[in-house]
C-alpha positions in Angstrom: 12.1 0.6 -23.1 11.8 4.3 -23.9 8.7 6.1 -22.8 6.6 6.6 -19.6 5.8 4.1 -17.0 2.3 3.9 -18.4 3.8 2.9 -21.8 5.6 0.0 -20.0 2.5 -1.0 -18.2 0.6 -1.1 -21.5 3.3 -3.2 -23.1 3.3 -5.7 -20.3 -0.5 -6.0 -20.3 -0.5 -6.6 -24.1 2.3 -9.1 -24.1 2.3 -11.0 -20.7 0.2 -13.9 -21.8 2.1 -14.5 -25.0 5.5 -14.2 -23.2 4.5 -16.1 -20.1 5.1 -13.1 -17.8 3.4 -12.5 -14.5 2.3 -8.9 -14.0 3.4 -7.7 -10.5 2.7 -4.0 -11.0 0.9 -1.9 -8.4 -2.4 -3.6 -7.3 -2.1 -6.4 -9.8 -0.7 -9.1 -7.5 -2.4 -10.5 -4.4 0.2 -10.1 -1.6 1.7 -6.6 -1.8 -1.0 -4.9 0.2 -0.9 -7.7 2.8 2.8 -7.1 3.2 2.4 -3.4 3.4 0.0 -3.9 6.3 3.1 -4.6 8.4 3.8 -0.9 8.6 0.4 -0.2 10.1 0.7 -3.0 12.7 4.2 -1.7 13.6 2.8 1.8 14.1 0.0 0.4 16.3 2.5 -1.6 18.4 5.1 1.2 18.7 2.5 3.8 19.7 0.9 1.4 22.2 -2.4 1.3 20.4 -2.7 5.1 20.4 -2.1 6.2 16.8 -1.1 9.8 16.1 -3.8 12.0 14.7 -2.2 12.1 11.3 0.3 10.0 9.4 2.1 11.4 6.4 3.4 8.7 4.1 5.5 9.3 0.9 3.6 7.4 -1.8 4.2 6.3 -5.3 1.6 3.9 -6.3 -0.2 4.2 -3.0 0.0 0.5 -1.9 1.8 1.3 1.3 -1.0 3.7 2.3 -3.7 1.2 1.4 -1.9 -1.5 3.4 -1.6 0.7 6.5 -5.3 1.7 6.3 -6.3 -1.9 6.0 -4.2 -2.7 9.1 -5.8 0.1 11.0 -9.3 -1.2 10.0 -8.3 -4.7 11.2 -6.8 -3.4 14.5 -9.9 -1.3 15.2 -12.2 -4.3 14.5 -10.2 -6.4 16.9 -10.3 -3.7 19.6 -6.5 -3.0 19.5 -7.0 0.6 18.7 -10.0 2.8 19.4 -9.7 5.1 16.5 -7.9 5.3 13.2 -5.3 7.8 12.3 -5.9 10.0 9.3 -3.5 8.7 6.7 -2.4 11.1 3.9 -0.2 10.3 1.0 2.2 12.8 -0.4 4.1 12.5 -3.7 7.8 13.2 -3.2 9.5 15.8 -5.4 
């Protein structure tokens, strides 16, 4: 399809029910953020529960950053880390 990604998203939203499609775009499906949490848990493990002050993460739709922050919240709640890292997304290019 010619156009911008937003044009494609609009097309999918308008036609998914009629075509029997399932919309898996950013933040539209239930498991992507849960999968992205793995990055946060890996950082917690690899840094021995002492996260760096700042984590810079190249982001597109932001789901990876959301997942890592969710993991940090969960780890802090369980007492695995004592403070969260400041996570900042940056758009490549």
